[in-house]
N, CA and C atoms as an extended XYZ file, in Angstrom:
534
Properties=species:S:1:pos:R:3:atomname:S:1:resname:S:1:resid:I:1 pbc="F F F"
N        42.977      -35.263        6.793 N   UNK     1
C        42.829      -34.556        7.917 CA  UNK     1
C        41.434      -33.366        7.721 C   UNK     1
N        40.291      -33.729        8.460 N   UNK     2
C        39.402      -32.730        8.599 CA  UNK     2
C        39.768      -31.483        9.026 C   UNK     2
N        39.494      -30.518        8.479 N   UNK     3
C        39.745      -29.085        8.974 CA  UNK     3
C        38.498      -28.459        9.497 C   UNK     3
N        38.231      -27.609       10.384 N   UNK     4
C        37.043      -27.122       11.067 CA  UNK     4
C        36.796      -25.517       10.230 C   UNK     4
N        35.618      -25.807       10.238 N   UNK     5
C        35.244      -24.041       10.066 CA  UNK     5
C        34.615      -23.524       11.047 C   UNK     5
N        34.658      -21.956       10.797 N   UNK     6
C        34.279      -21.276       11.883 CA  UNK     6
C        32.891      -21.969       12.452 C   UNK     6
N        31.844      -22.284       11.543 N   UNK     7
C        30.447      -22.655       11.744 CA  UNK     7
C        30.440      -23.914       12.745 C   UNK     7
N        31.578      -24.497       12.616 N   UNK     8
C        31.785      -25.792       13.396 CA  UNK     8
C        31.918      -25.380       14.913 C   UNK     8
N        32.304      -24.632       15.251 N   UNK     9
C        32.416      -24.036       16.809 CA  UNK     9
C        31.249      -23.463       17.223 C   UNK     9
N        30.405      -23.040       16.485 N   UNK    10
C        29.123      -22.375       17.015 CA  UNK    10
C        28.191      -23.164       17.184 C   UNK    10
N        27.501      -23.101       18.841 N   UNK    11
C        26.545      -23.595       19.166 CA  UNK    11
C        25.078      -23.347       18.889 C   UNK    11
N        24.220      -24.132       18.573 N   UNK    12
C        22.872      -23.787       18.037 CA  UNK    12
C        22.174      -24.181       19.430 C   UNK    12
N        21.354      -23.423       19.735 N   UNK    13
C        20.505      -23.663       21.115 CA  UNK    13
C        19.436      -23.351       20.244 C   UNK    13
N        17.988      -24.085       20.643 N   UNK    14
C        16.756      -24.097       19.915 CA  UNK    14
C        16.235      -23.358       21.000 C   UNK    14
N        15.237      -22.935       20.402 N   UNK    15
C        14.011      -22.295       21.311 CA  UNK    15
C        14.346      -21.529       22.345 C   UNK    15
N        15.820      -20.438       22.279 N   UNK    16
C        16.291      -19.444       23.001 CA  UNK    16
C        16.403      -18.294       22.232 C   UNK    16
N        15.785      -16.592       22.875 N   UNK    17
C        15.125      -17.066       24.282 CA  UNK    17
C        13.584      -17.202       23.765 C   UNK    17
N        13.112      -17.239       22.741 N   UNK    18
C        11.706      -17.656       22.901 CA  UNK    18
C        11.321      -18.930       21.824 C   UNK    18
N        10.207      -19.727       21.895 N   UNK    19
C         9.959      -20.877       21.183 CA  UNK    19
C        10.415      -20.710       19.519 C   UNK    19
N        10.801      -21.555       18.581 N   UNK    20
C        10.906      -21.408       17.465 CA  UNK    20
C        12.359      -20.342       16.842 C   UNK    20
N        12.774      -20.020       17.958 N   UNK    21
C        14.369      -19.347       17.591 CA  UNK    21
C        15.220      -20.378       17.752 C   UNK    21
N        16.093      -19.967       16.565 N   UNK    22
C        17.268      -20.754       16.929 CA  UNK    22
C        18.421      -20.138       17.209 C   UNK    22
N        19.066      -20.111       18.583 N   UNK    23
C        20.374      -19.207       18.908 CA  UNK    23
C        21.395      -19.761       18.484 C   UNK    23
N        22.004      -18.575       18.173 N   UNK    24
C        23.533      -19.251       17.367 CA  UNK    24
C        24.576      -18.684       18.509 C   UNK    24
N        24.842      -19.691       19.253 N   UNK    25
C        25.925      -19.128       20.243 CA  UNK    25
C        27.428      -18.965       20.156 C   UNK    25
N        27.739      -17.993       20.100 N   UNK    26
C        29.349      -17.951       19.643 CA  UNK    26
C        30.564      -17.710       20.634 C   UNK    26
N        29.919      -18.201       22.093 N   UNK    27
C        30.798      -18.358       23.119 CA  UNK    27
C        31.484      -19.485       23.035 C   UNK    27
N        31.228      -20.601       22.340 N   UNK    28
C        31.787      -21.947       22.255 CA  UNK    28
C        32.889      -21.350       21.474 C   UNK    28
N        32.649      -20.914       20.529 N   UNK    29
C        33.722      -20.197       19.283 CA  UNK    29
C        34.781      -19.340       20.089 C   UNK    29
N        34.331      -18.423       21.310 N   UNK    30
C        35.535      -17.796       21.565 CA  UNK    30
C        36.092      -18.593       22.858 C   UNK    30
N        35.664      -19.725       23.299 N   UNK    31
C        36.070      -20.502       24.195 CA  UNK    31
C        37.139      -21.371       23.702 C   UNK    31
N        37.334      -21.560       22.358 N   UNK    32
C        38.329      -22.192       21.864 CA  UNK    32
C        39.409      -21.748       21.180 C   UNK    32
N        40.495      -21.785       21.462 N   UNK    33
C        41.751      -20.477       20.950 CA  UNK    33
C        42.115      -20.867       19.655 C   UNK    33
N        41.806      -21.907       19.114 N   UNK    34
C        42.010      -22.679       17.707 CA  UNK    34
C        40.497      -21.824       16.774 C   UNK    34
N        39.694      -21.956       17.220 N   UNK    35
C        38.288      -21.616       16.661 CA  UNK    35
C        38.222      -19.927       16.725 C   UNK    35
N        38.899      -19.070       17.872 N   UNK    36
C        38.782      -17.788       17.762 CA  UNK    36
C        39.943      -17.085       17.172 C   UNK    36
N        41.166      -17.579       17.346 N   UNK    37
C        42.222      -17.340       16.259 CA  UNK    37
C        41.361      -17.135       14.865 C   UNK    37
N        41.124      -18.276       14.261 N   UNK    38
C        40.450      -18.717       13.056 CA  UNK    38
C        39.574      -17.308       12.739 C   UNK    38
N        38.374      -17.045       13.552 N   UNK    39
C        37.772      -16.237       13.281 CA  UNK    39
C        38.086      -14.704       13.256 C   UNK    39
N        38.895      -14.447       14.294 N   UNK    40
C        39.844      -13.179       14.252 CA  UNK    40
C        40.583      -13.006       12.722 C   UNK    40
N        41.268      -14.101       12.392 N   UNK    41
C        42.090      -13.939       10.998 CA  UNK    41
C        41.301      -13.681       10.007 C   UNK    41
N        39.859      -14.532        9.852 N   UNK    42
C        39.286      -14.369        8.796 CA  UNK    42
C        38.583      -13.106        8.569 C   UNK    42
N        37.733      -12.509       10.039 N   UNK    43
C        37.206      -11.372       10.405 CA  UNK    43
C        37.951      -10.175        9.403 C   UNK    43
N        39.498       -9.939        9.672 N   UNK    44
C        40.347       -8.959        9.358 CA  UNK    44
C        40.811       -9.068        7.741 C   UNK    44
N        40.603      -10.342        7.012 N   UNK    45
C        41.610      -10.678        6.096 CA  UNK    45
C        40.885       -9.725        4.859 C   UNK    45
N        39.802       -9.416        4.837 N   UNK    46
C        39.429       -8.746        3.600 CA  UNK    46
C        39.890       -7.098        3.873 C   UNK    46
N        40.209       -6.773        5.054 N   UNK    47
C        40.731       -5.621        5.513 CA  UNK    47
C        41.857       -5.162        5.688 C   UNK    47
N        42.842       -6.464        5.755 N   UNK    48
C        44.096       -6.188        5.838 CA  UNK    48
C        44.903       -5.523        4.517 C   UNK    48
N        45.773       -4.654        4.934 N   UNK    49
C        46.323       -3.586        3.971 CA  UNK    49
C        45.489       -2.141        3.578 C   UNK    49
N        44.226       -2.515        4.203 N   UNK    50
C        43.400       -1.226        3.702 CA  UNK    50
C        44.002       -0.202        4.767 C   UNK    50
N        43.451        1.166        4.648 N   UNK    51
C        44.081        2.169        5.769 CA  UNK    51
C        42.955        2.152        6.493 C   UNK    51
N        42.513        1.262        7.541 N   UNK    52
C        41.969        1.537        8.722 CA  UNK    52
C        42.366        1.959        9.730 C   UNK    52
N        41.960        3.142       10.349 N   UNK    53
C        42.181        3.969       11.708 CA  UNK    53
C        41.258        3.636       12.675 C   UNK    53
N        40.580        3.206       12.777 N   UNK    54
C        39.664        2.649       13.905 CA  UNK    54
C        39.001        1.310       13.732 C   UNK    54
N        38.414        0.364       14.761 N   UNK    55
C        37.539       -0.791       14.776 CA  UNK    55
C        36.753       -0.342       15.507 C   UNK    55
N        35.303       -0.506       15.306 N   UNK    56
C        34.112       -0.186       16.006 CA  UNK    56
C        33.336       -1.440       16.409 C   UNK    56
N        33.334       -1.651       17.672 N   UNK    57
C        32.586       -3.040       18.074 CA  UNK    57
C        31.351       -2.606       18.624 C   UNK    57
N        30.274       -3.202       18.006 N   UNK    58
C        28.775       -3.306       18.656 CA  UNK    58
C        28.538       -3.639       19.841 C   UNK    58
N        27.827       -3.515       20.681 N   UNK    59
C        27.620       -3.855       21.965 CA  UNK    59
C        27.069       -5.400       21.990 C   UNK    59
N        27.308       -6.322       22.635 N   UNK    60
C        28.232       -6.584       23.252 CA  UNK    60
C        29.344       -7.582       22.722 C   UNK    60
N        28.997       -8.846       21.960 N   UNK    61
C        29.958       -9.435       21.800 CA  UNK    61
C        30.931       -8.936       20.699 C   UNK    61
N        30.422       -7.711       19.860 N   UNK    62
C        31.317       -7.145       19.055 CA  UNK    62
C        32.665       -6.232       19.814 C   UNK    62
N        32.497       -6.235       21.419 N   UNK    63
C        33.621       -5.559       21.973 CA  UNK    63
C        34.849       -6.877       22.007 C   UNK    63
N        34.208       -8.130       22.019 N   UNK    64
C        35.170       -9.333       22.314 CA  UNK    64
C        36.185       -9.138       20.807 C   UNK    64
N        35.378       -9.220       19.617 N   UNK    65
C        35.674       -9.746       18.767 CA  UNK    65
C        36.599       -8.400       18.019 C   UNK    65
N        35.908       -7.017       18.166 N   UNK    66
C        36.348       -5.895       17.743 CA  UNK    66
C        37.487       -5.756       18.581 C   UNK    66
N        37.782       -5.916       19.585 N   UNK    67
C        39.139       -5.632       20.399 CA  UNK    67
C        40.042       -6.367       19.883 C   UNK    67
N        39.871       -7.466       19.643 N   UNK    68
C        40.868       -8.451       19.025 CA  UNK    68
C        41.412       -8.095       17.637 C   UNK    68
N        40.493       -7.742       16.717 N   UNK    69
C        40.510       -7.314       15.267 CA  UNK    69
C        41.451       -6.080       15.489 C   UNK    69
N        41.090       -5.162       16.093 N   UNK    70
C        42.000       -3.938       16.276 CA  UNK    70
C        43.161       -4.076       16.563 C   UNK    70
N        43.593       -5.228       17.918 N   UNK    71
C        44.959       -5.345       17.728 CA  UNK    71
C        45.998       -6.075       16.982 C   UNK    71
N        45.192       -6.771       16.381 N   UNK    72
C        45.833       -7.374       14.819 CA  UNK    72
C        46.023       -6.230       14.076 C   UNK    72
N        45.230       -5.167       13.906 N   UNK    73
C        45.475       -4.192       12.956 CA  UNK    73
C        46.236       -3.336       13.468 C   UNK    73
N        46.623       -3.148       14.722 N   UNK    74
C        47.432       -2.042       14.971 CA  UNK    74
C        46.598       -1.085       15.240 C   UNK    74
N        45.331       -0.747       15.352 N   UNK    75
C        44.509        0.581       15.454 CA  UNK    75
C        43.529        0.535       16.635 C   UNK    75
N        43.129        1.778       16.883 N   UNK    76
C        42.331        1.811       18.029 CA  UNK    76
C        40.993        0.978       17.770 C   UNK    76
N        40.173        0.994       19.027 N   UNK    77
C        39.081        0.111       18.946 CA  UNK    77
C        38.011        1.272       19.982 C   UNK    77
N        36.870        1.492       19.294 N   UNK    78
C        35.920        2.274       19.949 CA  UNK    78
C        34.576        1.558       20.024 C   UNK    78
N        34.042        1.254       21.406 N   UNK    79
C        32.835        0.731       21.698 CA  UNK    79
C        31.529        1.540       21.136 C   UNK    79
N        30.412        1.071       20.472 N   UNK    80
C        29.399        1.629       20.138 CA  UNK    80
C        28.249        0.895       21.382 C   UNK    80
N        27.851        1.401       22.399 N   UNK    81
C        27.052        0.994       23.427 CA  UNK    81
C        25.531        1.615       23.713 C   UNK    81
N        24.674        0.748       24.295 N   UNK    82
C        23.514        0.780       24.513 CA  UNK    82
C        23.622        2.318       25.547 C   UNK    82
N        22.486        2.842       25.092 N   UNK    83
C        21.872        4.295       25.880 CA  UNK    83
C        22.186        3.891       27.503 C   UNK    83
N        23.143        5.206       27.774 N   UNK    84
C        23.449        5.336       29.383 CA  UNK    84
C        24.302        4.759       29.806 C   UNK    84
N        25.321        4.291       28.927 N   UNK    85
C        26.223        3.583       29.421 CA  UNK    85
C        27.937        4.200       29.326 C   UNK    85
N        27.941        5.040       28.529 N   UNK    86
C        29.240        5.818       28.249 CA  UNK    86
C        29.049        7.123       28.999 C   UNK    86
N        30.539        7.473       29.527 N   UNK    87
C        29.996        8.783       30.775 CA  UNK    87
C        30.348        9.919       30.218 C   UNK    87
N        30.983       10.147       29.042 N   UNK    88
C        31.352       11.392       28.416 CA  UNK    88
C        30.243       11.941       27.115 C   UNK    88
N        30.885       12.976       26.515 N   UNK    89
C        30.102       13.601       25.717 CA  UNK    89
C        29.736       12.589       24.511 C   UNK    89
N        28.520       12.353       24.127 N   UNK    90
C        28.026       11.381       23.107 CA  UNK    90
C        27.078       11.896       22.300 C   UNK    90
N        26.890       11.031       21.338 N   UNK    91
C        25.607       10.944       20.002 CA  UNK    91
C        24.834        9.846       20.321 C   UNK    91
N        23.358       10.050       19.887 N   UNK    92
C        22.707        8.698       19.974 CA  UNK    92
C        22.204        8.438       18.862 C   UNK    92
N        21.677        7.270       18.455 N   UNK    93
C        20.857        6.527       17.165 CA  UNK    93
C        19.961        6.075       17.667 C   UNK    93
N        18.765        5.969       17.587 N   UNK    94
C        17.756        5.297       17.367 CA  UNK    94
C        17.710        4.336       16.276 C   UNK    94
N        17.039        2.932       16.767 N   UNK    95
C        17.027        1.906       15.868 CA  UNK    95
C        15.647        1.156       15.813 C   UNK    95
N        15.079        0.302       14.970 N   UNK    96
C        14.009       -0.239       15.274 CA  UNK    96
C        14.628       -1.894       15.234 C   UNK    96
N        13.561       -2.312       16.699 N   UNK    97
C        13.870       -3.745       17.103 CA  UNK    97
C        12.407       -4.297       16.775 C   UNK    97
N        12.667       -5.933       16.636 N   UNK    98
C        11.178       -6.395       16.055 CA  UNK    98
C         9.921       -5.894       17.259 C   UNK    98
N        10.061       -5.711       18.250 N   UNK    99
C         9.132       -5.032       18.874 CA  UNK    99
C         9.180       -3.748       19.679 C   UNK    99
N         9.840       -2.607       18.704 N   UNK   100
C         9.931       -1.458       19.605 CA  UNK   100
C        11.241       -0.943       19.033 C   UNK   100
N        11.845        0.276       19.853 N   UNK   101
C        12.890        0.473       19.656 CA  UNK   101
C        14.150        0.578       20.518 C   UNK   101
N        15.411        0.777       20.227 N   UNK   102
C        16.142        0.865       21.290 CA  UNK   102
C        17.034        2.056       20.542 C   UNK   102
N        18.430        2.244       21.332 N   UNK   103
C        19.366        3.646       21.134 CA  UNK   103
C        20.697        3.245       21.476 C   UNK   103
N        21.451        3.683       20.723 N   UNK   104
C        22.919        2.907       20.867 CA  UNK   104
C        23.793        4.750       21.006 C   UNK   104
N        25.068        4.469       21.722 N   UNK   105
C        25.826        5.714       21.512 CA  UNK   105
C        27.124        5.727       21.163 C   UNK   105
N        27.832        6.518       20.618 N   UNK   106
C        29.238        6.576       20.616 CA  UNK   106
C        29.717        8.267       21.753 C   UNK   106
N        30.899        8.036       21.839 N   UNK   107
C        31.711        9.494       22.357 CA  UNK   107
C        31.626       10.088       21.269 C   UNK   107
N        31.316       11.397       21.386 N   UNK   108
C        31.746       12.556       20.118 CA  UNK   108
C        33.296       12.626       19.982 C   UNK   108
N        34.094       12.185       20.740 N   UNK   109
C        35.518       12.300       20.267 CA  UNK   109
C        36.221       10.970       19.838 C   UNK   109
N        35.490       10.015       19.490 N   UNK   110
C        35.962        8.449       19.410 CA  UNK   110
C        36.298        8.439       17.961 C   UNK   110
N        35.876        9.136       17.039 N   UNK   111
C        36.277        9.245       15.538 CA  UNK   111
C        36.230       10.731       14.980 C   UNK   111
N        37.473       10.721       14.250 N   UNK   112
C        37.764       12.084       13.888 CA  UNK   112
C        37.264       12.117       12.261 C   UNK   112
N        37.130       13.258       11.835 N   UNK   113
C        36.574       13.521       10.642 CA  UNK   113
C        37.590       12.929        9.537 C   UNK   113
N        37.235       12.108        8.494 N   UNK   114
C        38.057       11.595        7.825 CA  UNK   114
C        38.516       10.105        8.051 C   UNK   114
N        38.374        9.887        9.168 N   UNK   115
C        38.655        8.397        9.818 CA  UNK   115
C        37.983        7.470        9.071 C   UNK   115
N        38.942        6.314        8.520 N   UNK   116
C        38.328        4.906        7.954 CA  UNK   116
C        38.128        3.938        9.087 C   UNK   116
N        36.616        3.385        9.298 N   UNK   117
C        36.681        2.763       10.205 CA  UNK   117
C        35.821        1.324       10.146 C   UNK   117
N        36.301        0.412       10.627 N   UNK   118
C        35.658       -1.199       10.441 CA  UNK   118
C        34.708       -1.504       11.540 C   UNK   118
N        33.497       -1.994       11.337 N   UNK   119
C        32.452       -2.221       12.352 CA  UNK   119
C        32.709       -3.573       12.540 C   UNK   119
N        32.283       -4.272       13.601 N   UNK   120
C        32.874       -5.784       13.815 CA  UNK   120
C        31.573       -6.042       14.689 C   UNK   120
N        31.067       -7.012       14.607 N   UNK   121
C        29.798       -7.745       15.782 CA  UNK   121
C        29.823       -9.132       15.362 C   UNK   121
N        29.280       -9.864       16.027 N   UNK   122
C        29.152      -11.374       16.122 CA  UNK   122
C        28.257      -11.911       15.101 C   UNK   122
N        27.025      -11.073       15.290 N   UNK   123
C        25.821      -11.774       14.060 CA  UNK   123
C        25.246      -10.539       13.474 C   UNK   123
N        24.806      -10.808       12.222 N   UNK   124
C        24.142      -10.013       11.453 CA  UNK   124
C        22.740      -10.382       11.235 C   UNK   124
N        21.425      -10.000       11.729 N   UNK   125
C        20.092      -10.183       11.724 CA  UNK   125
C        19.399       -9.411       10.822 C   UNK   125
N        18.831       -8.270       11.254 N   UNK   126
C        17.911       -7.257       10.441 CA  UNK   126
C        19.092       -6.395       10.246 C   UNK   126
N        20.051       -6.233       10.730 N   UNK   127
C        20.851       -5.157       10.345 CA  UNK   127
C        20.395       -3.915       11.037 C   UNK   127
N        19.672       -3.400       11.864 N   UNK   128
C        19.777       -2.520       12.450 CA  UNK   128
C        20.531       -1.740       13.465 C   UNK   128
N        21.066       -2.687       14.243 N   UNK   129
C        22.103       -2.083       15.101 CA  UNK   129
C        23.317       -1.693       13.897 C   UNK   129
N        23.719       -2.451       13.479 N   UNK   130
C        24.897       -2.076       12.633 CA  UNK   130
C        24.398       -0.532       11.597 C   UNK   130
N        23.329       -0.609       11.253 N   UNK   131
C        23.002        0.587       10.430 CA  UNK   131
C        22.920        1.936       11.519 C   UNK   131
N        22.671        1.644       12.510 N   UNK   132
C        22.689        2.617       13.504 CA  UNK   132
C        24.070        3.087       13.992 C   UNK   132
N        24.812        2.213       13.949 N   UNK   133
C        26.410        2.210       14.312 CA  UNK   133
C        26.995        3.116       12.938 C   UNK   133
N        26.407        2.609       11.580 N   UNK   134
C        26.964        3.531       10.413 CA  UNK   134
C        26.483        4.682       10.561 C   UNK   134
N        25.366        5.274       10.785 N   UNK   135
C        25.060        6.442       11.124 CA  UNK   135
C        25.835        7.388       12.076 C   UNK   135
N        26.187        6.733       13.091 N   UNK   136
C        26.702        7.249       14.024 CA  UNK   136
C        28.058        7.965       13.612 C   UNK   136
N        28.954        7.003       13.211 N   UNK   137
C        29.990        7.071       12.518 CA  UNK   137
C        30.168        8.133       11.335 C   UNK   137
N        29.239        8.180       10.274 N   UNK   138
C        29.060        9.159        9.673 CA  UNK   138
C        28.776       10.506       10.085 C   UNK   138
N        27.804       10.152       11.200 N   UNK   139
C        27.322       11.844       11.824 CA  UNK   139
C        29.159       12.145       12.354 C   UNK   139
N        29.647       11.620       12.785 N   UNK   140
C        31.045       12.091       13.484 CA  UNK   140
C        32.014       12.520       12.144 C   UNK   140
N        31.933       12.123       11.090 N   UNK   141
C        32.517       12.409        9.857 CA  UNK   141
C        33.484       11.482        9.604 C   UNK   141
N        33.294       10.153       10.154 N   UNK   142
C        33.767        8.691        9.566 CA  UNK   142
C        33.518        8.347        8.147 C   UNK   142
N        34.417        7.263        7.801 N   UNK   143
C        34.065        6.415        6.517 CA  UNK   143
C        33.900        5.197        7.128 C   UNK   143
N        33.014        4.415        6.717 N   UNK   144
C        32.708        3.207        7.204 CA  UNK   144
C        33.552        2.150        5.880 C   UNK   144
N        34.294        1.400        6.223 N   UNK   145
C        35.199        0.429        5.511 CA  UNK   145
C        34.395       -0.796        4.940 C   UNK   145
N        33.672       -1.058        5.850 N   UNK   146
C        32.736       -2.027        5.940 CA  UNK   146
C        32.518       -2.778        7.151 C   UNK   146
N        31.979       -3.838        7.082 N   UNK   147
C        30.930       -4.579        8.139 CA  UNK   147
C        31.251       -6.082        8.531 C   UNK   147
N        32.147       -6.384        9.050 N   UNK   148
C        32.607       -7.531        9.346 CA  UNK   148
C        31.599       -8.487       10.380 C   UNK   148
N        31.044       -9.762       10.416 N   UNK   149
C        30.197      -10.350       11.151 CA  UNK   149
C        31.140      -11.839       11.017 C   UNK   149
N        30.703      -12.379       12.206 N   UNK   150
C        31.054      -13.916       11.922 CA  UNK   150
C        29.592      -14.677       11.625 C   UNK   150
N        28.503      -14.210       11.995 N   UNK   151
C        27.300      -15.227       11.348 CA  UNK   151
C        26.677      -14.060       10.738 C   UNK   151
N        25.994      -14.584        9.592 N   UNK   152
C        24.706      -14.009        9.002 CA  UNK   152
C        23.767      -14.921        8.953 C   UNK   152
N        22.563      -14.079        9.249 N   UNK   153
C        21.149      -14.711        9.324 CA  UNK   153
C        20.226      -14.270        8.097 C   UNK   153
N        20.826      -14.722        6.952 N   UNK   154
C        20.209      -14.396        5.630 CA  UNK   154
C        18.914      -14.072        5.243 C   UNK   154
N        17.999      -14.658        5.988 N   UNK   155
C        16.522      -14.628        5.827 CA  UNK   155
C        16.309      -13.631        6.562 C   UNK   155
N        16.665      -12.804        7.478 N   UNK   156
C        16.454      -11.739        8.410 CA  UNK   156
C        16.861      -10.396        7.474 C   UNK   156
N        17.542      -10.638        6.206 N   UNK   157
C        17.519       -9.417        5.360 CA  UNK   157
C        18.711       -8.475        5.854 C   UNK   157
N        19.589       -8.371        6.694 N   UNK   158
C        20.660       -7.687        7.654 CA  UNK   158
C        21.529       -7.265        6.192 C   UNK   158
N        22.012       -8.163        5.889 N   UNK   159
C        23.191       -7.993        4.357 CA  UNK   159
C        22.490       -6.966        3.629 C   UNK   159
N        21.425       -7.308        3.083 N   UNK   160
C        20.733       -6.508        1.918 CA  UNK   160
C        20.578       -5.132        2.535 C   UNK   160
N        20.310       -4.977        3.535 N   UNK   161
C        19.828       -3.499        4.306 CA  UNK   161
C        21.091       -2.689        3.988 C   UNK   161
N        22.301       -3.357        4.943 N   UNK   162
C        23.345       -2.727        4.833 CA  UNK   162
C        24.477       -2.260        3.171 C   UNK   162
N        24.085       -3.727        2.596 N   UNK   163
C        24.608       -3.393        1.107 CA  UNK   163
C        23.915       -2.209        0.488 C   UNK   163
N        22.576       -1.873        0.769 N   UNK   164
C        21.797       -0.818        0.174 CA  UNK   164
C        22.292        0.588        0.895 C   UNK   164
N        22.943        0.496        1.547 N   UNK   165
C        23.526        1.400        2.257 CA  UNK   165
C        24.879        2.166        1.399 C   UNK   165
N        25.314        0.978        0.633 N   UNK   166
C        26.987        0.970        0.253 CA  UNK   166
C        27.688        0.869        0.721 C   UNK   166
N        27.726       -0.071        1.909 N   UNK   167
C        28.195       -0.645        2.850 CA  UNK   167
C        28.638       -2.112        2.371 C   UNK   167
N        30.250       -2.152        2.457 N   UNK   168
C        30.786       -3.829        2.193 CA  UNK   168
C        30.134       -4.520        3.509 C   UNK   168
N        29.803       -5.998        3.491 N   UNK   169
C        29.222       -6.886        4.131 CA  UNK   169
C        30.291       -8.144        4.108 C   UNK   169
N        30.858       -8.341        4.919 N   UNK   170
C        31.797       -9.488        5.392 CA  UNK   170
C        31.283      -10.648        6.417 C   UNK   170
N        30.868      -11.722        6.208 N   UNK   171
C        30.341      -12.643        6.995 CA  UNK   171
C        31.241      -13.933        6.705 C   UNK   171
N        31.358      -14.652        8.024 N   UNK   172
C        32.428      -15.708        7.850 CA  UNK   172
C        31.411      -16.916        7.849 C   UNK   172
N        30.359      -16.918        8.186 N   UNK   173
C        29.114      -18.267        7.679 CA  UNK   173
C        27.780      -17.656        7.959 C   UNK   173
N        27.248      -18.472        7.687 N   UNK   174
C        25.568      -17.967        7.350 CA  UNK   174
C        24.909      -19.412        8.145 C   UNK   174
N        23.686      -18.815        8.449 N   UNK   175
C        22.600      -20.107        9.302 CA  UNK   175
C        21.262      -19.748        8.460 C   UNK   175
N        20.833      -20.668        7.720 N   UNK   176
C        19.218      -20.040        7.080 CA  UNK   176
C        18.545      -20.406        8.427 C   UNK   176
N        17.276      -19.568        8.212 N   UNK   177
C        16.053      -19.162        9.360 CA  UNK   177
C        16.854      -18.196       10.243 C   UNK   177
N        16.104      -18.181       11.275 N   UNK   178
C        16.134      -17.082       12.267 CA  UNK   178
C        16.762      -17.856       13.383 C   UNK   178
């Protein structure tokens, strides 16, 4: 019997959103109950047994994955959102995109000093969003246990960027190229 891997559930869409880009679509993974369960189990596996206090999900697909991981770990979930989406007291962090900058935010009371946090998202490309999330968590006094992703695009250097910050990176699969 052939066993499917997480990568088998991910659809690749050529030339989206621009010509030359191979878009890795995880919605097909989310849509399949076996694939989704497998991904959640594998995302949390390296952190099972660790003393994790919160799971942070990066907007937007990280909310889907992070919420499920937090549920399995029986801990709280914290969203890191794009600027202007959170209604309460918050701090923000700018980060660099391919063509410009963006800003993400977290509520100031979402992470308590000394709490251990796991960051979850669907895809690791350049690592800019995850690095911004790490900085926000650390500014609130939290400690990052690691970053867990479904997909790593190693050619874009995100893993190296996060590991240079001393953060453990866990990815379920990798795709060459962009």
